[in-house]
Biotite code that builds the C-alpha atoms (Angstrom):
import biotite.structure as struc

atoms = struc.array([
    struc.Atom([25.828, 14.540, 57.936], chain_id="A", res_id=1, res_name="PRO", atom_name="CA", element="C"),
    struc.Atom([29.177, 15.792, 59.441], chain_id="A", res_id=2, res_name="PHE", atom_name="CA", element="C"),
    struc.Atom([29.926, 18.711, 56.843], chain_id="A", res_id=3, res_name="GLY", atom_name="CA", element="C"),
    struc.Atom([29.886, 21.004, 59.392], chain_id="A", res_id=4, res_name="ILE", atom_name="CA", element="C"),
    struc.Atom([33.701, 19.279, 60.320], chain_id="A", res_id=5, res_name="PHE", atom_name="CA", element="C"),
    struc.Atom([35.017, 20.254, 56.729], chain_id="A", res_id=6, res_name="HIS", atom_name="CA", element="C"),
    struc.Atom([34.602, 23.821, 57.057], chain_id="A", res_id=7, res_name="ILE", atom_name="CA", element="C"),
    struc.Atom([35.953, 23.952, 60.778], chain_id="A", res_id=8, res_name="LEU", atom_name="CA", element="C"),
    struc.Atom([39.258, 22.356, 59.775], chain_id="A", res_id=9, res_name="ARG", atom_name="CA", element="C"),
    struc.Atom([39.275, 25.060, 56.026], chain_id="A", res_id=10, res_name="ALA", atom_name="CA", element="C"),
    struc.Atom([38.838, 27.663, 58.605], chain_id="A", res_id=11, res_name="PHE", atom_name="CA", element="C"),
    struc.Atom([42.224, 26.263, 60.128], chain_id="A", res_id=12, res_name="LYS", atom_name="CA", element="C"),
    struc.Atom([44.103, 25.059, 57.520], chain_id="A", res_id=13, res_name="HIS", atom_name="CA", element="C"),
    struc.Atom([44.519, 26.741, 54.405], chain_id="A", res_id=14, res_name="TYR", atom_name="CA", element="C"),
    struc.Atom([46.389, 26.685, 51.419], chain_id="A", res_id=15, res_name="LYS", atom_name="CA", element="C"),
    struc.Atom([45.432, 29.678, 49.118], chain_id="A", res_id=16, res_name="THR", atom_name="CA", element="C"),
    struc.Atom([45.088, 33.258, 50.931], chain_id="A", res_id=17, res_name="ILE", atom_name="CA", element="C"),
    struc.Atom([43.843, 36.504, 49.464], chain_id="A", res_id=18, res_name="ASP", atom_name="CA", element="C"),
    struc.Atom([46.333, 39.573, 50.277], chain_id="A", res_id=19, res_name="PHE", atom_name="CA", element="C"),
    struc.Atom([43.055, 42.151, 49.904], chain_id="A", res_id=20, res_name="MET", atom_name="CA", element="C"),
    struc.Atom([44.966, 46.062, 50.459], chain_id="A", res_id=21, res_name="LEU", atom_name="CA", element="C"),
    struc.Atom([48.648, 45.813, 51.043], chain_id="A", res_id=22, res_name="LEU", atom_name="CA", element="C"),
    struc.Atom([50.267, 49.527, 51.008], chain_id="A", res_id=23, res_name="GLY", atom_name="CA", element="C"),
    struc.Atom([52.183, 51.434, 53.515], chain_id="A", res_id=24, res_name="ALA", atom_name="CA", element="C"),
    struc.Atom([51.341, 54.917, 54.130], chain_id="A", res_id=25, res_name="ALA", atom_name="CA", element="C"),
    struc.Atom([53.926, 57.340, 51.887], chain_id="A", res_id=26, res_name="PRO", atom_name="CA", element="C"),
    struc.Atom([56.046, 58.496, 54.857], chain_id="A", res_id=27, res_name="GLU", atom_name="CA", element="C"),
    struc.Atom([57.110, 55.272, 55.039], chain_id="A", res_id=28, res_name="TRP", atom_name="CA", element="C"),
    struc.Atom([57.263, 54.426, 51.339], chain_id="A", res_id=29, res_name="GLN", atom_name="CA", element="C"),
    struc.Atom([61.171, 53.407, 50.035], chain_id="A", res_id=30, res_name="HIS", atom_name="CA", element="C"),
    struc.Atom([62.251, 52.823, 53.665], chain_id="A", res_id=31, res_name="LYS", atom_name="CA", element="C"),
    struc.Atom([62.323, 49.327, 53.804], chain_id="A", res_id=32, res_name="GLY", atom_name="CA", element="C"),
    struc.Atom([59.420, 48.312, 55.597], chain_id="A", res_id=33, res_name="ILE", atom_name="CA", element="C"),
    struc.Atom([57.450, 46.630, 52.974], chain_id="A", res_id=34, res_name="SER", atom_name="CA", element="C"),
    struc.Atom([61.042, 44.209, 52.294], chain_id="A", res_id=35, res_name="SER", atom_name="CA", element="C"),
    struc.Atom([60.780, 43.891, 56.487], chain_id="A", res_id=36, res_name="ILE", atom_name="CA", element="C"),
    struc.Atom([56.777, 42.829, 56.261], chain_id="A", res_id=37, res_name="PHE", atom_name="CA", element="C"),
    struc.Atom([57.100, 40.484, 53.394], chain_id="A", res_id=38, res_name="HIS", atom_name="CA", element="C"),
    struc.Atom([59.831, 39.155, 54.457], chain_id="A", res_id=39, res_name="THR", atom_name="CA", element="C"),
    struc.Atom([58.107, 38.250, 57.789], chain_id="A", res_id=40, res_name="HIS", atom_name="CA", element="C"),
    struc.Atom([54.283, 36.652, 55.737], chain_id="A", res_id=41, res_name="LEU", atom_name="CA", element="C"),
    struc.Atom([56.519, 34.849, 53.637], chain_id="A", res_id=42, res_name="ALA", atom_name="CA", element="C"),
    struc.Atom([57.804, 32.756, 56.746], chain_id="A", res_id=43, res_name="THR", atom_name="CA", element="C"),
    struc.Atom([54.878, 32.646, 58.286], chain_id="A", res_id=44, res_name="ASN", atom_name="CA", element="C"),
    struc.Atom([52.616, 31.687, 55.321], chain_id="A", res_id=45, res_name="LEU", atom_name="CA", element="C"),
    struc.Atom([55.483, 28.869, 54.901], chain_id="A", res_id=46, res_name="GLN", atom_name="CA", element="C"),
    struc.Atom([55.245, 27.378, 58.322], chain_id="A", res_id=47, res_name="LYS", atom_name="CA", element="C"),
    struc.Atom([51.381, 27.011, 57.835], chain_id="A", res_id=48, res_name="LEU", atom_name="CA", element="C"),
    struc.Atom([51.472, 25.530, 54.931], chain_id="A", res_id=49, res_name="GLY", atom_name="CA", element="C"),
    struc.Atom([49.913, 28.397, 53.196], chain_id="A", res_id=50, res_name="VAL", atom_name="CA", element="C"),
    struc.Atom([51.142, 27.478, 49.325], chain_id="A", res_id=51, res_name="VAL", atom_name="CA", element="C"),
    struc.Atom([49.546, 30.391, 46.986], chain_id="A", res_id=52, res_name="SER", atom_name="CA", element="C"),
    struc.Atom([47.980, 33.704, 47.739], chain_id="A", res_id=53, res_name="GLY", atom_name="CA", element="C"),
    struc.Atom([45.510, 35.784, 45.360], chain_id="A", res_id=54, res_name="ILE", atom_name="CA", element="C"),
    struc.Atom([46.668, 39.732, 45.015], chain_id="A", res_id=55, res_name="THR", atom_name="CA", element="C"),
    struc.Atom([43.357, 41.690, 43.790], chain_id="A", res_id=56, res_name="ASN", atom_name="CA", element="C"),
    struc.Atom([43.384, 43.207, 40.368], chain_id="A", res_id=57, res_name="PRO", atom_name="CA", element="C"),
    struc.Atom([46.398, 45.782, 39.511], chain_id="A", res_id=58, res_name="GLN", atom_name="CA", element="C"),
    struc.Atom([46.999, 48.170, 36.768], chain_id="A", res_id=59, res_name="ALA", atom_name="CA", element="C"),
    struc.Atom([49.911, 46.507, 34.193], chain_id="A", res_id=60, res_name="GLU", atom_name="CA", element="C"),
    struc.Atom([52.069, 49.252, 34.928], chain_id="A", res_id=61, res_name="LYS", atom_name="CA", element="C"),
    struc.Atom([51.980, 50.017, 38.430], chain_id="A", res_id=62, res_name="ASN", atom_name="CA", element="C"),
    struc.Atom([54.869, 49.887, 41.065], chain_id="A", res_id=63, res_name="LEU", atom_name="CA", element="C"),
    struc.Atom([53.502, 48.012, 43.865], chain_id="A", res_id=64, res_name="ALA", atom_name="CA", element="C"),
    struc.Atom([53.877, 44.903, 41.569], chain_id="A", res_id=65, res_name="GLN", atom_name="CA", element="C"),
    struc.Atom([57.816, 44.912, 42.110], chain_id="A", res_id=66, res_name="LYS", atom_name="CA", element="C"),
    struc.Atom([57.095, 42.900, 44.970], chain_id="A", res_id=67, res_name="VAL", atom_name="CA", element="C"),
    struc.Atom([56.477, 40.082, 43.999], chain_id="A", res_id=68, res_name="TRP", atom_name="CA", element="C"),
    struc.Atom([59.145, 40.166, 41.198], chain_id="A", res_id=69, res_name="GLU", atom_name="CA", element="C"),
    struc.Atom([61.337, 37.880, 43.438], chain_id="A", res_id=70, res_name="ARG", atom_name="CA", element="C"),
    struc.Atom([58.519, 35.346, 44.060], chain_id="A", res_id=71, res_name="TYR", atom_name="CA", element="C"),
    struc.Atom([57.305, 32.518, 41.560], chain_id="A", res_id=72, res_name="GLU", atom_name="CA", element="C"),
    struc.Atom([54.454, 34.397, 40.247], chain_id="A", res_id=73, res_name="TYR", atom_name="CA", element="C"),
    struc.Atom([51.815, 34.132, 37.528], chain_id="A", res_id=74, res_name="GLU", atom_name="CA", element="C"),
    struc.Atom([49.919, 36.722, 37.124], chain_id="A", res_id=75, res_name="PRO", atom_name="CA", element="C"),
    struc.Atom([45.897, 35.752, 36.461], chain_id="A", res_id=76, res_name="TYR", atom_name="CA", element="C"),
    struc.Atom([44.239, 39.385, 35.961], chain_id="A", res_id=77, res_name="MET", atom_name="CA", element="C"),
    struc.Atom([45.558, 41.991, 34.946], chain_id="A", res_id=78, res_name="LYS", atom_name="CA", element="C"),
    struc.Atom([43.563, 45.938, 34.799], chain_id="A", res_id=79, res_name="ARG", atom_name="CA", element="C"),
    struc.Atom([43.822, 48.267, 32.381], chain_id="A", res_id=80, res_name="ARG", atom_name="CA", element="C"),
    struc.Atom([42.152, 51.639, 31.944], chain_id="A", res_id=81, res_name="CYS", atom_name="CA", element="C"),
    struc.Atom([41.991, 53.610, 28.926], chain_id="A", res_id=82, res_name="TYR", atom_name="CA", element="C"),
    struc.Atom([41.141, 57.251, 28.247], chain_id="A", res_id=83, res_name="ILE", atom_name="CA", element="C"),
    struc.Atom([39.221, 58.873, 24.711], chain_id="A", res_id=84, res_name="LYS", atom_name="CA", element="C"),
    struc.Atom([39.366, 62.103, 24.347], chain_id="A", res_id=85, res_name="ASN", atom_name="CA", element="C"),
    struc.Atom([35.810, 63.597, 23.766], chain_id="A", res_id=86, res_name="ILE", atom_name="CA", element="C"),
])
């Protein structure tokens, strides 16, 4: 009968977040904006008590993978693309 309170609490206090799509416009890439953004994001998420995050599946050789090198991360999902000429 009191399940609604658990749901409302889960909206305010969570430990895992989903990084849907993170990126920068081409004119802002390679200028440090990503570093500033992720530092600000990590600081605020630590204050909120978030301990883990989930990203969308990314290709193994994607440059966006470098963003996560400074964190302790474990890739749990990979995406590959195979091409066969007919």
